[in-house]
N, C-alpha and C positions, 0 to 999 in steps of 0.2 A: 100098068104102061111105066115106061121108065125112059128119062132122057138122056142123051151121051154127049161129053165132050172129051177131046183130046187136044194135045199139044205136041208134036211131034218134033226131032233134033233139036232140043232145049239142052242148051250146054252147061249143064249140071251133070255130076255123075248119079247114077241110079241107086245107090247105095244111101247118098245124103237125100234124095225125094222120097224114098221108101221111110226113112226116120218122121220126117213130117207129115205121109199119109196115115201113118198107123196113128196120129193124135186126132185125126178127122174122121176117120172110119166109122159107120155106123150113129154118126150126129145129125141132128136138126141142122138143116141151111143155115140158118142165123147163127145158132152156135159156132158152125165149123168155122164161118167167115170171122168170127170173133178171135177163135185161137188163133186162125191164120195169121190175123192183122198183129197178135202180140207175139208172135214167134219170131226169134231173130234168126231166121236163115233164109239163105238165099233162095233157097227154092217155095218158100212161102209166098214171094212175091208173085212168081210164075202161077202156083195153085190158086191165090186170089181170084187171080183174072178166067182161070180155067173154070173154077167153081159159080163164078158170074156169068160165063157163057154157057155151063149146063143149067142154071137156071132161068135162063132167056130163050134158051131152046124150051125148056119143058112149058114154059108159058107161052110163046108163039107159035110153038109146033105144033104143042098137044094140049092145051088149054087146061093147064094141073095149076091148082092154088098153091102160091109159092110159100103159105104160110105152115103147108103140111107137108114138105119137101124134107127128105132127108137124104145124106149122102151113104148110099146103099153097096157101092161096090166103088174102089179105086186101087188103081196097082199101076206099077211102072215096069217098063220092060227096057232094056238095053239097047241104044241105038248104034249108029257107027262111032269107031273110035278113030279119032285122028292122032295119027302118029307121029311126032316131033322128036328132031335130034337135039340133045344137049351136050357142047363140047366137055371132055375130061381130061385130064392127064396124059400125058405122051401120046397126045394126036387117037385118044380112043374116044369115041362118042357113046353117050349112054341113052337108050329110048323114054321119051315120054308120053303116056297115055292120055290123050285129052277126054276123056269120055263124055259121050249123048246118050239122052233117053227120049224115050217115047210115055207120055202120060195117058192114061185114061179115066174119065170120071163118070159116073152114073148115078142119079139122082132120082128118086122115086117117092110117089106120095104114101105119107103114113094112113094104115088101114082104119 
């Protein structure tokens, strides 16, 4: 049995989120939460909420034991990119890509 949680259209580049997700993959939930709270990255704030949501889904929807949960899957997919222009010299314009991402997190009970 597995419980899922997802966050969509998060205004952080997927590459930056992937770095933090690699830290918590296959970790017990309590250890993963401790890692996220002590990681000085912008993505960790969003992932703390997402992990809490996945744990709540496991507890309320599937009656799992929260002390035996671990992060079985976590991955990030690119979302739509916001395109903005920045003025440059001699009337030119450079494009700025503001990337978004969709984050998916799955928790399971240990055997």
